[in-house]
C-alpha positions in Angstrom: -6.1 17.2 -38.9 -7.9 13.9 -39.2 -7.7 10.5 -37.4 -8.8 7.1 -38.5 -10.6 4.3 -36.7 -9.0 0.9 -36.8 -10.8 -2.4 -36.1 -8.9 -5.6 -35.3 -10.8 -8.9 -35.7 -9.9 -12.2 -34.2 -11.1 -15.8 -34.9 -11.0 -19.2 -33.2 -8.0 -21.4 -33.9 -8.2 -25.2 -33.5 -5.9 -27.3 -31.3 -4.7 -24.5 -29.0 -4.9 -23.9 -25.3 -7.9 -21.7 -24.1 -5.5 -18.8 -23.6 -4.4 -19.1 -27.3 -7.8 -19.4 -28.9 -7.5 -16.2 -30.9 -5.3 -15.0 -33.7 -5.3 -11.8 -35.7 -6.8 -12.4 -39.1 -7.8 -9.0 -40.5 -7.1 -5.3 -40.0 -9.4 -2.8 -41.5 -9.5 1.0 -41.4 -12.8 2.9 -41.3 -13.5 6.3 -42.9 -11.8 9.3 -41.5 -13.7 11.0 -38.6 -14.1 14.6 -37.8 -11.1 16.7 -37.0 -10.1 17.3 -33.4 -12.0 14.3 -32.0 -10.5 11.4 -30.3 -9.6 8.5 -32.6 -11.1 5.2 -31.3 -9.3 2.0 -32.0 -11.5 -1.0 -31.4 -10.1 -4.5 -30.7 -13.0 -6.9 -31.1 -13.0 -10.5 -29.7 -15.3 -13.4 -30.6 -17.0 -15.1 -27.7 -15.8 -18.7 -28.2 -15.7 -19.9 -24.6 -18.7 -21.4 -22.8 -17.2 -21.0 -19.4 -14.4 -19.2 -17.7 -11.2 -21.1 -16.8 -10.7 -20.8 -13.1 -6.9 -21.2 -13.2 -6.1 -18.6 -15.8 -6.6 -14.9 -16.5 -9.9 -13.7 -17.9 -9.9 -12.5 -21.5 -11.8 -9.4 -22.5 -14.3 -9.4 -25.4 -13.6 -5.9 -26.6 -11.0 -3.1 -25.9 -11.2 0.6 -26.8 -8.2 2.8 -26.9 -7.8 6.4 -28.2 -5.3 8.7 -29.7 -5.7 12.4 -28.7 -5.3 15.5 -30.9 -1.7 16.5 -31.1 -0.3 12.9 -31.1 3.0 12.5 -32.7 2.1 9.1 -34.0 -1.3 8.0 -35.2 -0.4 4.7 -36.7 0.7 1.3 -35.3 3.2 0.6 -33.9 2.6 3.6 -31.6 5.4 5.8 -30.3 3.2 8.2 -28.5 0.4 7.9 -26.0 -2.4 5.3 -26.6 -5.1 5.8 -24.0 -7.4 3.1 -22.6 -11.0 4.3 -22.8 -13.2 1.1 -22.4 -12.8 -2.6 -21.9 -15.6 -5.2 -22.2 -15.8 -8.5 -20.2 -18.8 -10.7 -21.0 -21.5 -8.2 -22.1 -20.4 -5.5 -19.6 -18.7 -2.4 -21.1 -16.5 -0.7 -18.5 -15.4 3.0 -19.1 -12.6 5.0 -17.6 -15.3 7.7 -16.9 -16.4 6.1 -13.7 -15.9 2.3 -13.8 -12.1 1.9 -14.1 -9.7 3.2 -11.5 -5.9 3.5 -11.9 -2.9 3.7 -9.5 -2.4 6.4 -6.9 0.7 5.3 -5.1 3.7 3.2 -6.2 6.7 1.8 -4.3 9.5 -0.5 -5.5 10.4 -3.0 -2.8 13.4 -4.9 -4.3 15.5 -4.9 -7.5 15.5 -1.2 -8.0 18.2 -1.5 -10.7 15.9 -3.8 -12.7 12.9 -1.6 -13.2 12.3 2.0 -14.4 9.6 4.1 -16.0 9.2 3.9 -19.8 7.4 5.8 -22.5 7.0 6.1 -26.3 9.9 7.3 -28.5 7.9 10.3 -29.6 6.1 11.0 -26.3 6.1 14.7 -25.4 3.4 17.2 -24.2 2.0 17.8 -27.7 -1.0 15.6 -27.0 -1.4 17.0 -23.4 0.2 14.0 -21.8 4.0 14.4 -21.2 6.3 11.5 -20.3 6.4 10.3 -16.7 9.7 12.1 -15.8 8.3 15.4 -17.0 5.0 14.9 -15.1 6.8 14.0 -11.9 9.0 17.1 -12.1 12.3 15.2 -12.9 12.8 16.1 -16.5 16.3 15.3 -17.8 17.3 12.9 -15.0 18.8 9.5 -15.7 15.9 7.2 -16.7 17.5 4.3 -14.9 18.0 6.1 -11.6 17.6 4.0 -8.4 16.8 7.1 -6.3 13.6 6.0 -4.5 12.1 9.5 -4.6 12.5 9.8 -8.4 11.9 6.1 -9.3 8.7 5.7 -7.3 7.3 9.1 -8.5 7.9 8.4 -12.2 6.5 4.9 -12.0 3.5 6.3 -10.2 3.0 8.8 -13.0 3.3 6.1 -15.6 0.6 3.9 -14.0 -1.8 6.7 -12.8 -2.1 7.6 -16.5 -4.5 5.6 -18.7 -1.8 5.6 -21.4 -0.8 2.1 -22.2 2.5 3.2 -23.7 3.5 4.8 -20.4 4.7 1.8 -18.4 7.6 0.1 -16.6 10.5 -1.5 -18.3 12.0 -4.6 -16.6 15.5 -5.7 -17.2 15.7 -9.1 -18.9 16.5 -12.1 -16.6 16.4 -9.8 -13.6 13.8 -9.9 -10.8 12.1 -7.1 -8.8 9.1 -6.5 -6.7 6.8 -3.6 -6.0 3.5 -2.6 -4.3 0.9 -0.1 -5.4 -2.3 1.4 -4.1 -5.3 2.3 -6.3 -7.0 5.7 -6.3 -10.0 4.0 -4.7 -10.8 0.7 -3.0 -13.2 -2.0 -4.3 -15.3 -4.9 -3.0 -15.9 -7.9 -5.3 -18.8 -7.1 -7.7 -20.4 -10.5 -7.2 -19.1 -13.0 -4.7 -18.1 -16.3 -6.4 -15.9 -16.4 -9.4 -17.4 -14.9 -12.6 -16.5 -13.6 -16.0 -16.2 -10.0 -14.8 -12.8 -9.4 -13.2 -12.1 -6.7 -10.6 -8.3 -6.5 -11.4 -7.0 -6.0 -14.9 -3.3 -6.0 -15.9 -1.6 -5.1 -19.2 1.9 -6.4 -20.1 4.0 -6.0 -23.2 5.6 -9.1 -24.8 3.3 -11.8 -23.3 6.3 -13.7 -22.1 6.8 -13.4 -18.3 5.9 -15.1 -15.0 5.0 -13.3 -11.8 3.1 -13.6 -8.6 0.5 -11.1 -7.3 -1.3 -10.6 -4.0 -3.8 -8.1 -2.9 -3.5 -5.4 -0.3 -6.5 -5.7 2.1 -5.8 -3.0 4.6 -3.4 -1.9 7.3 -2.8 -3.0 10.8 -0.2 -1.7 13.3 1.6 0.2 10.6 1.8 -2.7 8.1 -0.3 -3.8 5.2 -2.4 -6.9 5.3 -2.5 -9.2 2.3 -4.3 -11.9 0.5 -2.6 -15.2 -0.5 -0.2 -15.1 -3.4 -1.5 -16.0 -6.9 0.9 -17.4 -9.5 0.2 -16.2 -13.0 1.9 -15.6 -16.3 1.4 -13.0 -19.1 2.0 -16.0 -21.5 -1.7 -16.7 -20.9 -2.8 -13.1 -21.6 -4.8 -12.1 -24.6 -2.8 -10.5 -27.4 -4.6 -7.2 -28.2 -2.6 -6.6 -31.4 -1.8 -3.1 -30.1 2.0 -2.6 -30.6 4.0 0.1 -28.9 7.6 1.2 -29.5 9.3 2.8 -26.5 12.6 4.5 -25.7 14.5 1.5 -24.3 13.7 -1.1 -27.0 14.8 -1.1 -30.7 11.5 -2.6 -32.0 7.8 -2.6 -31.2 6.1 -5.3 -29.1 2.4 -6.2 -28.7 0.5 -5.6 -25.5 -1.4 -8.4 -23.7 -4.2 -8.1 -21.2 -5.5 -10.4 -18.5 -8.2 -10.0 -15.8 -8.5 -11.5 -12.3 -11.6 -12.0 -10.2 -11.0 -11.2 -6.5 -12.3 -14.7 -5.7 -9.2 -16.2 -7.3 -7.3 -14.9 -4.2 -9.6 -16.6 -1.8 -11.1 -13.5 -0.3 -14.0 -13.6 2.2 -17.3 -12.0 1.0 -17.4 -8.3 1.5 -13.6 -7.9 1.6 -12.3 -4.5 0.3 -9.1 -4.4 -1.8 -6.9 -1.3 -1.8 -3.9 -2.3 -3.8 -1.6 -5.1 -4.8 2.0 -6.4 -4.7 3.8 -8.0 -7.6 7.0 -10.1 -7.5 8.7 -11.5 -10.6 9.6 -15.2 -10.8 11.8 -17.5 -12.9 14.3 -14.6 -13.6 11.8 -12.7 -15.7 11.6 -8.9 -15.9 8.2 -8.0 -17.3 7.4 -4.8 -19.1 4.1 -3.7 -17.5 1.6 -1.3 -19.1 -1.2 -0.8 -16.6 -3.0 -1.9 -13.4 -6.7 -1.1 -13.0 -9.6 -1.9 -10.8 -13.0 -2.3 -12.6 -16.6 -2.2 -11.3 -19.9 -2.3 -13.1 -21.4 0.0 -10.4 -19.3 3.1 -9.7 -20.8 3.2 -6.2 -18.9 0.0 -5.5 -15.7 2.0 -5.2 -14.7 3.2 -1.8 -12.0 5.4 -0.2 -8.4 4.8 -0.9 -5.9 3.6 1.7 -3.3 6.0 3.1 0.2 4.7 2.2 2.2 3.1 5.0 5.5 5.1 5.3 8.7 3.2 5.2 11.0 4.0 8.2 13.9 6.3 7.5 16.4 3.5 8.1 14.6 1.5 5.5 15.0 4.3 2.9 18.7 4.5 3.7 19.2 0.8 3.2 17.3 0.8 -0.1 19.4 3.8 -1.4 22.6 2.0 -0.4 21.6 -1.3 -2.0 20.5 0.6 -5.2 23.8 2.5 -5.4 25.8 -0.8 -5.1 23.7 -2.4 -7.8 24.2 0.6 -10.1 28.0 0.5 -9.5 28.1 -3.2 -10.3 26.2 -2.6 -13.5 28.5 0.2 -14.6 31.6 -2.0 -13.8 30.3 -4.8 -16.0 29.8 -2.4 -18.9 33.4 -1.3 -18.6 
């Protein structure tokens, strides 16, 4: 068994917006590497900006993902797990070993019939990373369930993994919102906006608008938040990494954007525990990952205990979800 390393090179294009400065111009494959080692896929970006745009997402300079032994698909577009291993902003290389933190808790707040866990067409446990339903203990259940217990658990499994092909699938022209907590908290690595973001988001398709705000703590049984930040994956960097998943008939490319905590107007020394996202303009984004990043692993702190939703709230959500599912089935008929 052998794997190959692939390098994607991008160059500057004239007459485009800062977020569109790059295009894919060459794909090369290196020599085969030793059997039973991870295959590294390198996405290399040229440094063409002299300063960071304060209004838009921060683009990475380099991205490393890997295919693990046992994968069912070692060529792009990928139908099995593609794992993030490193991402570079400026001259800082951040590794999942101790500088990148994923999601620990996930809860859909609205639009449950418009979002569900998603994975590659060929994803099974052959590479040691099964699909989100299997990992959550709900193998064989309806992928589009609106049962909060199943839905939140499977989405949490998708986003706690570093696999960019385990994700959420959003229904087109339909809105939803959710909140998540990270496995650890984080304070801004350098107060004042800089080129090293603390929050990194991956999205498939690069064509959706949404708002995000940060979870700053808990008071009297409720989360406290930052201000909302309007953003769009249309401004994300196109990595050229394409994935093909169970609910779509063709592959789409994954985009990535970074956010400095100062974009949210946080005071110096403020810890961040999670975030909330709400879709806008009728868009239903397909989201591939949410991560906190820090140059110094000691910058990470303890996670926040999830605030439980009252039992009456769960009953209301289940009822609304069931009505939505009934309406959808009626339309199909």
